[in-house]
C-alpha positions in Angstrom: 166.3 -13.6 29.5 165.0 -16.7 31.1 165.4 -17.4 35.0 164.4 -20.7 36.9 163.7 -20.4 40.6 165.3 -23.6 41.7 166.0 -23.1 45.4 164.2 -22.1 48.5 164.9 -18.8 50.1 167.6 -20.5 52.3 169.5 -22.3 49.3 167.8 -25.6 49.4 166.6 -27.3 46.3 163.0 -27.2 45.5 161.0 -30.3 45.3 159.0 -29.7 42.1 159.2 -28.4 38.7 161.0 -24.9 39.1 159.1 -21.7 38.2 160.4 -19.9 35.2 160.4 -16.2 34.7 161.1 -14.6 31.3 161.8 -11.0 30.6 161.3 -9.8 27.0 161.7 -6.4 25.4 158.5 -4.3 24.6 157.8 -1.2 22.9 156.7 0.6 26.1 158.0 -1.3 28.8 159.3 -4.8 29.7 157.3 -8.0 29.1 157.3 -10.4 32.0 156.1 -14.1 31.6 155.7 -16.6 34.3 155.5 -20.4 33.8 154.9 -22.3 37.1 153.1 -25.2 38.8 149.7 -24.6 40.1 149.5 -25.7 43.5 146.0 -23.7 44.3 147.0 -23.4 47.8 146.1 -21.3 49.5 142.7 -20.7 47.7 142.2 -17.8 45.5 142.0 -14.3 47.0 138.6 -12.7 47.1 139.8 -9.9 45.0 138.4 -9.4 41.5 140.8 -10.9 38.6 142.7 -8.3 36.6 142.8 -5.9 39.7 145.3 -4.9 42.3 145.0 -6.9 45.5 146.7 -5.7 48.8 148.3 -8.3 50.6 148.7 -10.6 47.7 151.9 -12.0 49.1 149.9 -14.0 51.6 148.7 -16.1 48.7 150.1 -18.2 45.7 152.2 -15.8 43.9 155.5 -15.2 41.9 157.4 -12.0 42.4 160.0 -10.0 40.8 162.0 -7.2 42.1 163.8 -4.6 40.0 166.5 -2.6 41.9 168.7 0.5 41.4 171.6 -0.5 43.5 172.8 3.2 44.1 169.5 4.6 45.1 168.0 1.4 46.7 164.8 2.3 44.9 163.0 -0.6 43.5 159.9 -2.0 41.8 158.2 -5.0 43.1 155.8 -7.1 41.0 153.6 -9.7 42.3 151.5 -11.9 40.0 148.9 -14.4 41.2 147.7 -17.6 39.2 144.1 -16.4 39.9 144.6 -13.0 38.0 145.2 -10.6 40.7 148.3 -8.7 41.0 150.1 -6.1 43.0 152.9 -3.6 42.1 154.6 -1.7 44.6 157.3 1.2 44.4 159.8 1.3 47.2 162.7 3.6 48.2 164.9 2.0 50.7 164.3 -1.5 52.0 160.7 -2.2 52.7 159.8 1.5 52.4 156.8 1.7 50.1 155.6 5.0 48.9 153.3 3.8 46.2 151.3 0.7 45.6 148.4 -0.9 43.6 149.4 0.6 40.2 147.7 -0.6 37.2 148.8 -3.4 35.2 148.0 -5.1 32.0 148.1 -9.0 33.1 146.8 -12.0 31.3 146.6 -15.5 33.0 145.8 -18.9 32.0 146.0 -22.3 34.1 145.3 -26.1 33.9 144.9 -28.2 36.9 148.6 -28.4 37.4 150.2 -25.5 35.6 149.6 -21.6 35.2 151.0 -19.2 32.8 151.0 -15.4 33.2 152.0 -12.3 31.1 152.4 -8.9 32.3 153.3 -5.6 30.7 155.4 -3.5 32.9 155.6 0.2 31.8 159.0 1.9 31.7 157.7 4.6 34.2 157.4 2.0 37.0 161.1 1.1 36.9 163.3 3.2 39.2 166.2 5.2 37.3 169.3 3.1 36.6 167.8 -0.2 37.2 170.7 -2.8 37.4 169.7 -5.5 39.8 167.2 -8.1 40.1 165.6 -11.1 42.1 162.5 -13.3 41.7 160.5 -15.2 44.2 157.7 -17.8 44.5 155.6 -18.5 47.1 152.8 -21.3 47.7 151.3 -23.5 50.4 149.4 -22.9 53.8 150.6 -22.8 57.3 153.2 -25.5 58.0 153.5 -26.1 54.2 154.1 -22.5 53.3 157.0 -22.6 50.9 159.3 -19.4 50.0 161.6 -19.9 47.0 164.2 -17.5 45.6 166.2 -17.1 42.2 168.9 -15.7 44.3 168.6 -17.1 47.8 170.4 -16.2 51.0 173.7 -18.4 51.1 173.6 -21.3 53.8 176.6 -19.8 55.6 174.6 -16.5 56.1 171.6 -17.9 57.8 171.4 -17.5 61.5 169.2 -19.5 63.9 165.7 -18.6 63.9 166.0 -16.7 60.8 162.8 -16.2 58.5 162.4 -15.6 54.8 162.9 -11.9 53.8 162.5 -11.1 50.1 163.9 -7.4 50.8 167.5 -8.8 51.5 168.9 -6.4 48.7 172.5 -7.4 49.2 171.7 -10.8 47.6 170.2 -9.2 44.4 172.3 -9.8 41.3 173.1 -7.9 38.0 170.6 -7.2 35.4 171.6 -5.5 32.3 168.4 -4.2 30.4 170.7 -3.5 27.4 171.1 -7.0 26.9 167.2 -7.2 26.1 166.9 -3.7 24.5 170.2 -3.1 22.6 173.4 -1.3 23.5 172.1 2.0 22.4 169.0 1.8 24.5 168.5 4.4 27.3 166.1 3.7 30.0 163.3 6.2 29.8 162.7 8.9 32.3 159.9 8.3 34.9 157.5 11.1 36.3 156.7 8.7 39.1 160.1 8.4 40.4 160.8 12.0 40.2 158.5 12.4 43.2 159.8 9.5 45.2 161.4 11.6 47.9 158.1 13.2 48.6 156.5 10.0 49.7 159.5 8.5 51.2 161.1 11.4 53.4 163.8 10.6 56.0 162.4 9.8 59.5 162.0 12.6 61.7 164.7 11.3 64.1 167.3 11.6 61.3 166.4 15.3 60.6 166.6 15.9 64.4 170.0 14.5 64.4 171.2 16.7 61.6 169.8 19.8 63.1 172.1 21.9 65.4 170.7 22.8 68.8 167.2 24.1 67.8 167.7 25.2 64.2 168.9 27.9 62.0 168.1 31.4 62.0 164.8 31.6 60.7 161.2 32.3 61.4 159.3 29.0 61.4 155.9 29.9 60.7 153.5 27.1 61.4 150.2 28.6 60.8 146.9 26.6 61.0 143.8 28.3 59.8 141.7 29.2 56.8 138.2 30.3 57.0 136.5 29.8 53.6 135.4 33.2 52.5 136.8 34.8 55.7 138.5 38.1 55.6 142.1 38.6 57.0 142.3 39.2 60.7 143.9 42.6 60.3 143.2 45.7 58.4 145.7 45.9 55.5 146.2 48.6 52.9 148.0 47.3 49.9 150.5 49.1 47.6 152.5 47.8 45.0 153.4 44.2 44.9 156.7 42.3 44.4 156.5 38.8 43.4 159.6 36.4 44.0 159.0 32.9 42.6 162.7 31.9 43.4 163.6 34.5 40.9 164.8 38.1 41.3 162.7 40.8 39.8 163.1 44.6 40.1 160.9 46.4 42.7 158.2 48.7 41.7 158.1 51.9 43.9 157.6 51.3 47.6 157.1 47.5 47.9 154.9 46.6 51.0 154.0 43.0 50.3 156.2 40.2 49.2 154.9 36.7 48.4 156.7 33.2 48.1 155.6 29.7 47.1 157.2 26.6 48.5 157.3 24.4 45.3 160.2 22.0 46.2 161.0 19.3 48.6 164.2 19.8 50.7 166.3 18.0 48.1 165.0 20.0 45.1 162.2 17.8 43.8 158.8 19.4 42.7 156.0 19.0 45.4 152.9 17.0 44.1 150.4 19.3 45.9 149.3 23.0 45.9 152.2 24.9 47.1 152.3 26.7 50.5 152.0 30.5 50.0 153.8 32.8 52.6 153.2 36.4 52.5 155.2 38.9 54.6 153.7 42.5 55.2 154.6 45.6 57.1 153.4 46.2 60.6 153.9 49.3 62.9 156.2 47.3 65.4 156.7 44.2 63.5 156.3 42.1 60.5 153.0 40.4 59.3 153.4 37.0 58.0 150.6 35.3 56.3 150.6 31.6 55.2 148.0 29.8 52.9 148.4 26.1 53.0 146.7 22.6 52.5 145.9 21.0 55.8 146.7 17.2 55.6 145.8 16.5 59.2 148.9 14.1 59.3 150.1 13.6 61.9 147.1 14.1 64.1 147.2 17.1 66.6 149.7 17.0 69.0 148.7 16.5 72.6 149.9 19.8 73.8 147.3 22.6 74.7 146.4 25.0 71.7 148.3 28.4 72.4 151.0 26.7 74.3 154.5 25.7 73.4 155.0 22.0 72.5 158.5 20.4 72.7 159.1 18.2 69.5 156.6 20.0 67.4 158.6 19.2 64.0 157.2 15.6 64.2 153.9 17.0 63.5 152.3 18.7 60.3 153.6 22.1 59.6 155.4 24.2 57.0 159.0 25.1 57.3 159.4 27.5 54.4 161.7 25.6 52.2 160.0 25.7 48.9 159.9 28.6 46.4 157.2 30.8 47.6 155.8 34.0 46.1 155.7 36.6 48.9 153.6 39.9 48.8 154.3 42.6 51.4 151.5 45.1 52.4 151.4 47.9 54.8 149.2 47.6 57.7 147.3 50.5 59.2 149.4 52.0 62.2 148.4 50.8 65.6 147.0 47.4 64.4 149.8 45.4 66.0 153.0 45.6 67.8 154.9 42.9 65.9 154.8 40.6 62.9 151.5 39.2 61.8 151.6 35.8 60.3 148.6 34.6 58.3 148.0 31.2 56.7 145.4 29.8 54.6 145.0 26.2 53.2 143.0 23.1 52.5 141.9 21.1 55.3 141.7 17.4 55.2 140.5 15.3 58.2 140.4 11.7 58.2 140.1 11.9 54.5 137.1 14.0 54.5 136.6 17.5 53.3 134.0 18.7 55.7 135.3 18.7 59.3 134.0 21.4 61.7 135.6 24.7 61.6 137.7 25.7 64.5 138.8 28.9 65.6 142.1 29.7 67.6 143.3 32.9 69.1 145.6 33.1 71.7 148.9 34.4 73.1 151.4 31.7 72.4 154.2 30.7 74.9 157.3 29.5 72.7 158.1 25.8 72.4 159.3 23.3 70.3 156.8 22.5 67.4 158.9 20.7 64.9 157.5 17.1 65.7 154.1 18.3 64.6 152.5 19.5 61.4 154.4 22.8 61.4 155.5 25.7 59.1 158.7 27.3 60.0 160.6 30.6 58.9 164.1 31.5 59.7 165.7 35.0 59.6 169.4 35.2 59.5 172.3 37.7 59.9 174.6 35.8 57.6 177.6 37.6 59.1 177.1 36.9 62.8 175.1 33.7 62.2 172.4 34.9 64.6 168.8 34.0 63.7 165.3 33.9 64.7 163.2 30.6 64.3 159.6 30.6 64.2 157.5 27.4 64.3 153.6 27.4 64.1 151.1 24.6 64.0 147.6 24.3 62.6 146.4 23.2 65.8 147.5 26.3 67.7 150.7 25.4 69.5 154.0 27.3 68.6 157.6 27.7 69.2 160.0 30.8 68.9 163.6 30.3 69.1 166.6 32.6 69.2 169.9 31.2 68.1 173.4 32.2 67.7 175.9 30.1 65.6 173.3 27.2 65.9 173.0 27.4 69.8 169.7 28.2 71.3 169.9 30.8 73.9 166.2 32.0 74.3 162.9 30.1 73.8 159.4 30.3 75.2 158.9 33.8 73.9 155.3 35.2 73.8 153.7 35.0 70.6 150.2 36.3 69.4 148.9 33.6 66.9 145.4 33.1 65.3 144.4 29.9 63.5 141.4 29.1 61.8 140.6 25.6 60.0 137.9 25.5 57.7 137.1 22.9 54.9 140.3 21.5 53.5 142.6 24.4 54.1 143.8 26.4 57.1 144.5 29.9 57.6 146.6 31.4 60.5 148.1 34.7 61.7 151.0 35.6 63.9 152.4 38.8 65.2 156.2 38.7 65.5 157.6 41.7 67.4 160.7 43.4 66.0 162.6 42.8 69.2 162.7 39.1 68.2 164.8 39.7 65.0 168.5 39.6 65.3 170.2 43.0 64.1 171.1 43.1 60.4 168.6 40.4 58.9 169.9 39.8 55.4 168.9 36.1 54.5 165.9 33.9 55.0 164.5 30.4 54.4 161.2 28.8 55.0 160.1 25.2 55.4 156.8 23.0 55.7 156.6 19.7 57.3 153.6 17.2 57.2 152.8 13.3 57.1 153.9 10.6 59.2 155.9 7.3 58.9 157.3 6.7 55.2 154.8 9.6 54.2 156.8 12.3 56.2 157.5 15.1 53.9 159.9 17.9 54.2 159.8 20.9 52.0 161.9 24.1 51.4 161.6 27.6 49.8 165.3 27.3 49.0 166.2 23.5 48.9 169.5 21.9 48.6 170.5 21.6 44.9 170.5 18.1 43.7 174.2 18.1 42.9 175.1 18.9 46.4 173.2 16.0 47.9 175.2 13.0 49.1 174.2 9.4 49.3 172.2 8.8 52.6 171.8 12.6 53.4 168.7 13.6 55.1 166.8 16.9 55.5 168.6 19.7 57.5 166.8 23.1 57.7 169.9 24.5 59.4 172.1 24.6 56.2 172.5 28.4 56.4 174.8 28.4 53.3 171.5 27.8 51.2 169.5 30.7 52.6 169.0 33.4 50.3 169.0 37.3 50.2 166.1 38.9 52.2 165.8 42.6 53.2 163.2 44.0 55.6 163.4 47.1 53.7 161.7 45.6 50.8 158.8 45.7 52.8 159.3 48.7 55.3 160.8 51.0 52.9 164.2 52.2 52.0 164.3 54.7 54.9 163.4 52.2 57.7 165.9 51.2 60.2 165.6 48.1 62.2 164.7 48.8 65.9 167.2 47.9 68.5 166.5 44.8 70.5 167.0 44.1 74.1 167.1 40.4 73.4 170.1 40.5 70.9 172.7 42.7 73.1 
């Protein structure tokens, strides 16, 4: 396939020999060849030839975009006559989630022309690549020139409009089978399996999809992990039941249950060590432990540790949404009057693994933490649609909500929460009284949230199946139909009866 870039971005003819881009079949990818005039304006970037160079679009460059029209995922390839290159993967217009990928790129030039040859691996191409555009840029300041294979039509241009190579609606059809053969199928890519992790929906989108304050769940956002530190509470273990998103028979009197959050909200495997949640039996409540990586992104909320924080879901946390392995364990009587939640996870601060350890222990007054780094857990009565939502933040803020049919009727409840951050993990514990649980809890889900901007990531213990996801759909932790069976008797014993609650009359 051969393409000639004969127009500027706004559909005017170029005033020089056009740039030529050729696409050829390769054994492990696509071969892209460039033949172009060499303007040597602006001068060469400072980066090493043959290496990625961030911001290459500010120099003399030829670019090619490979798009999946259905998903709006695309590969951007930038090649420079001085040997530098830049590859970006994007999900949604301008939403970069991976960049500076390795590339085999050879270039040769004379005083007036240059030629380049790049080998693009199939793993870089989004699934179902079916559209394409190519561009060329050269010149400095007032002479800066932007050229396009498929430009914006003249009648579409508005006064004051500037060049934008991410106008995906003007890309045109590309059929790779013309190059590779009719029986060819595009190879699957491990890179694009994880694209939604790096390109989660903006937090405002999830807030819009959440009914007032969330589903019946206990959001356990727990910050804290002390390397080598023992649990904050005395525990006596018995038999262990492990549930890795699978059903297994209980052995004897189960007292500890463990879950691992291994998927994003839309059923894609997470790319990091999964959050681990454990439920254990307490005298007057449930002990909940969380072990998790600490991303420190976004930074700590401005609210006082130990106090409620409205909008916590915009910060780092874990809303139990992945497949967890839970273990339940009896606690010696009299230790606590409620559910204890413990968490431990790696701790990253400003890219370093050695931030000062901090220890938090306080009574928490409920507030909304979802805007922060947060871990959440929801406990539901599937018949009445009554549920408890608990949100815990690694920096000490928290929120406890009681909801009925998606409507919040009680918040700001006291909570004892202990958090400890050390090294690259955090560990926290929370005590959740039985009176906070709605009668007849029979289902549960858990979630984790971390990251900011295009790196915002939403994870779920029980995610939405891929086949149920509609185009443009965002994360929604209040999809109660995806919660799965959960029984407090698995922890407390078959003869245990849930105490009556004055809050749920």
